[in-house]
N, C-alpha and C positions, 0 to 999 in steps of 0.2 A: 504494500500500500504506500502511496506517495504521501508527502507532507500535507498537501491539501486534502488528501483522502482521510487523514486522521481528524482534521478539523471538520470536514463534511460529515463524517460518521458521528462525531459528537453532536452535531446539529440533528442528524437522523435519529439519535436516541431521544432527543427532546420531542421531535415530531411524532415519533411512534408511541411515546409514553408521556402524555401531557401532565400526568400526575407529578412528574419530577420538578415542575416549576414551583410547587407549593413550598418546599423547604427554603428556596431562595427568597420568596416574598415574606415568609415567616421571619427569616433572619433580617430582612430589610426593615420590617416593622420593629423588631427588637432593637436594631441599631439606631433607627430614627428616634424611638422613645428614649433610649439611653442618651443620645446626642442632645435631645431637647432638654432633658433633666439636667445634664451637665452644663448646657448653655445657660439655662436659667440660674443655676447656682453661681456660674461664673459672672453673669451680668450683675447679680446681687452683690457679689464680692467686689466687683469693679466700681459699682455705684457708691460704695462706702469707702473707697480708697482716696486719700487726700491727694496723692500724686496725679491721679487721673483727673480729679476735679480741677487742680491747678493747671494742668496741661490744657484742659478745655477752655479755661478762662483767660489764658495768657498766650501770647505769640512767641515769647522767648522761653527757652528751656534752660533752667538753672541746674547746677550740679546736684542740689538737694532733690530736685524733681527726678533727675536721672537715677540717683540712688534709690529713690522711692519706687521707680519703675522696675529697676533691677530686683529690688526686694519683692515687689508684686509678682514678677515673673517666677522667682524662686518659690514663692508661697503657693502659686498656682500649679507649678510643675509636678509636685507629688500627686495631686488630684487628677491631673491630665494623664500622668503615667499610669495610674490605677485604672482610669477609664480605658486607655489603650490596651492594657493587659486583659481587662474583662472582655472587651470586644474581640481581641485576638483569640482568647480561649473559646468564646462562643462560636466564632467563625471556624475554628479548628474542629469543633464538634460537628458542624454542618459539612465541613470538608470530608470528614470520615464517613458521614452518612451518604454523601454523593458517591464516594468510591464504593461503598457497600451496595448502593443501587446499581452501579455499573457491574459489579460482581454478580448480582442477581440476574441482570439482563443477559450478560454473557453466559451465565449458567442456565439459560432458558427458563428462568423462573419469572413469575409475575412480580413486578416491583412492589415491595411492601415498605412503606415509610416507617412503620413500627419496627420491623426487623432491621432496617437500615440504621435507625438511631440507636437501637439496642446494641448492634455490633460496634457502632462508633463509640458508644459508652464503654464497652468491654475492652476496646483497643485504645481508649483515651490516654492512659498513662504513657504508652509507647509513642502515641502521636504527640503528646506534650513534650516528651523527651526529645523527639526529633526537632520540634519547634525550638526548644531551648538550645540545642546544639547549633542550629542554624542562626539563631539570634545572637548567641555569644560569638560565633565566628564572624558574623557581619559587624558586630560591635567592635571586636578586636581590630578588624581591618579599618573601620572608621577611625578608631583612636590612633592607629599608626599613621594614617593619612593626615589626621588633624595635627599630630605631633610634627610631621614633616612640614605641614603648612606653617606652623609656628616657627620652625627653624628657618624657613626661607623668607619669612616676613610676608604679611598680607599685602604689602605695597607692590610686591613682584607679581603682577597680574599674569604674566606668561607662565610662571611656575605654578600659581594657584590653578590656572586653567588646565595645565598638564596633570596636576594632582587630582582635579575633579574628573578629568577624562579617565585616569587610571582607576579612580573609585567606581565609575560607571562600568568600566570593563570588568573589574573584579566582582562587582555585584551581579553582573550578567553571568559570569563564569560560575559563581556560587549558586545562582538560581538553577543553572543547568545541572550542576553536580547534585543538587538536592531535589531535582525534579521528580524523582520516583520514590522518595523516602516515605511519604505518607501512604502512597499506593501499596508499597511493599509491606507496610505495617498492617494494613487492613486485609489485603488479598492473601498474602503469604503468612501473616501472623508473626512477622519478625519483630524482635525487640528494637528499641530506638537506635542503638549503636550499630547493630547488624544491618538494619534497614538503611542507615546513612552510608555505611561502607558499601553495600550492594548498589545503592543509588549512585554513588561516586563512580563506581566501576561502569555502570550503564551510561552515565553522563559522559565519561571519557570515550566510550565506544561509539556513542551516538550523538556526539557533541553538536555537529552541524545540523543534524536532523531536528534536534530539539530547538536550536537557534532558529532554524527555518520555520518551525511551527510558531514560535514566538513572534516572528516577523509577520506571518500571515494574520495572527490574532491582532497585532497592533494595527495593521492595515485595515482590517475589518472594523476595529474600534474607531479609527480615524474616519472611515467612511460613514459610520453611524453618527458620529458627532456632526458631520456635514449636514445630515438630515435636519438638524435643529435650526438651520437658517431658513427652512421652508416656512412661509407665513402660516399662522393659525395652528396647523396640525404638526408642525415641525418638532415641537417639544414632545408631543405624544409619540410620534414615530421614533424619535431619538431615545426616549425612555424604553419603549418596547425593544428596540434594537440593542441597546446597551444591556438590558436585562437578559436577552437571549445569549449575547456574547458572554456575559458573566456566568451564566449557567453552563455554557459550553466549556468555559475555562475550568469548571469543576470536573467535567467529564474527560477533558483532553488527556490528563495523566493516566487514568485507567485505560482509556482507549489505546493510548500509546503502549501501555504495558501488554495488552492482549494482542496488539498488532505486531510489535517487535519482540519484546522480552519473552513472552510466553511461547510464541512460535519458534523463536530461536532456541529456547530451552528444550522444546520437544524435538527440534531438528538435530540437536547435538547428541550423537550416539554415546551411550554409556560405555565406559572403559571396559574392555573384555578382560576376564580373569584368566590368567594362565594356569593351566593344569600343572600341578606339582608332579615332578618326576619321582618315580619310586626308586 
């Protein structure tokens, strides 16, 4: 199957099994409610902050106001971090459910949302472990690049641009290497570390295939955003299109697994055992 074949098959799963759209919209509702609650608490916190009030009433920024704004940022950062962690954990639960749904479909079973979420819950510790390994690795890369940026001085724009480019490339490579981690956890029942090791091996073997799939998805997402410029119905079409692409992104890793990894595993002959000589 070609790169576009993986993407089109992901869309085919949605087309043949409309029930799979429900978890996405459930997650969307949870994320919106959580975002609204966090936003309201943030607005309440900002409205009572003296630095914000002074900034709104004056055109000049004093050192005291800057110190107040920095303090405000540091005070909001823990709550924002907790919000991101909660959303990431909830999203991971839905990721596991979508992989389980793909497992059911490829196993010729009728998709069951209850069974999918149940399996995701049972595999959740390993899914969370894989997420932690990915996040820590990404954070280490970010800190190294930030340290390099501090050494070369932020006034050197060429060096900063080069470091930013390196950061983007490393993030893409990391995404490719971790591309199959969650899928291996749910479908093969691997532990976090074993799933990450196997995913890295698959990513190295199929690096450009995975990059190609990512490029196709980015192009589709860009084309969907263009729909928003259409008067009146543009935003509706854009929302529908972006929702379909988001659901496809849930299915692409398991479709890739069954297209390439599973077939290649079956095609690889088992090593023959030599008979012992008497």
